[in-house]
C-alpha atoms as one frame of an Amber mdcrd trajectory, in Angstrom:
protein
   0.037   0.053   0.003   1.484   3.520  -0.739  -0.046   6.151   1.265   0.091
   9.675   0.392  -0.649  12.869   2.414  -2.723  15.368   0.559  -3.204  19.033
   1.773  -5.313  21.590   0.479  -5.342  25.184   1.661  -6.772  28.589   0.364
  -9.872  30.722   0.583 -13.098  28.772   0.848 -15.244  28.311  -2.265 -17.893
  26.003  -3.594 -16.721  22.712  -4.968 -13.006  22.390  -3.588 -13.815  18.994
  -2.044 -15.733  17.742  -4.984 -12.980  18.736  -7.486 -10.193  17.102  -5.613
 -12.054  13.912  -4.814 -13.421  13.624  -8.262  -9.914  13.641  -9.736  -8.696
  11.237  -7.173 -11.436   8.754  -7.920 -10.750   9.032 -11.653  -7.214   7.919
 -10.957  -8.257   4.961  -8.614  -7.000   6.627  -5.425  -8.688   5.595  -2.431
  -9.350   8.124   0.361  -8.866   6.432   3.601  -9.260   9.581   6.008 -10.173
  13.063   5.498 -10.278  15.997   7.768 -11.498  19.379   6.651 -12.051  22.897
   8.462 -13.049  26.453   7.519 -11.662  29.151   9.783 -12.702  32.658   8.928
 -13.228  31.969   5.220 -10.043  29.846   5.119 -10.412  26.158   4.122  -7.844
  23.501   4.995  -8.227  19.941   4.120  -5.863  16.909   4.959  -6.445  13.359
   3.352  -4.643  10.191   3.829  -4.882   8.246   0.475  -3.835   5.004  -0.800
  -2.349   5.473  -4.400  -1.331   1.860  -5.014  -4.196   1.486  -7.520  -3.318
   4.447  -9.588  -2.001   4.167 -13.059  -0.119   7.439 -12.399   3.251   7.884
 -10.432   3.336   9.959  -7.304   4.943  12.758  -9.163   2.456  12.764 -11.962
  -0.392  12.813  -9.286   1.311  15.752  -7.597   1.633  17.634 -10.775  -2.007
  17.292 -11.685  -3.169  18.147  -8.219  -1.096  21.388  -8.297  -2.744  22.243
 -11.514  -6.112  21.522 -10.225  -5.272  23.765  -7.184  -4.100  26.682  -9.712
  -7.546  26.228 -11.603  -9.576  26.557  -8.515  -7.513  28.965  -6.449  -6.308
  26.914  -3.763  -2.661  25.210  -2.876  -2.510  21.507  -2.856   0.365  19.447
  -1.976   0.949  15.808  -2.055   3.633  13.788  -0.289   4.463  10.089   0.304
   3.692   9.184   3.927   7.417   8.443   4.358   8.511  12.017   3.308   5.629
  13.509   5.311   6.670  11.683   8.522  10.329  12.498   8.095   9.459  16.255
   7.772   7.167  16.400  10.737   8.830  14.024  13.291   9.630  15.650  16.731
C-alpha cells in the first residue's frame, strides 16, 4: 500500500472537495481518511490516500493536483507518507 498525504489550503469556495475527490476517484486513488475545516473563510483539508491502485506515479499525481489547485484557487500539496513523516517528526 502506498499512502500519500494530500493537503489543500486556500480561501473557501464551492466545489473544492468535489473537484479534488473527483480527480482522485478517476485515478483510482482511495481516500482512507479526510479532515477539513473552515476558519474565517479559509479552507484547510488533509487527506490520507492509498495511491497503489493508480496508473499514475506519485510525481504525476502531485503535478496534476497542483494544476487543479491553480484552476480552483487553492494550494494542493501531495507527499508520500514516509517523506511527510520525516519532515514532521519531533
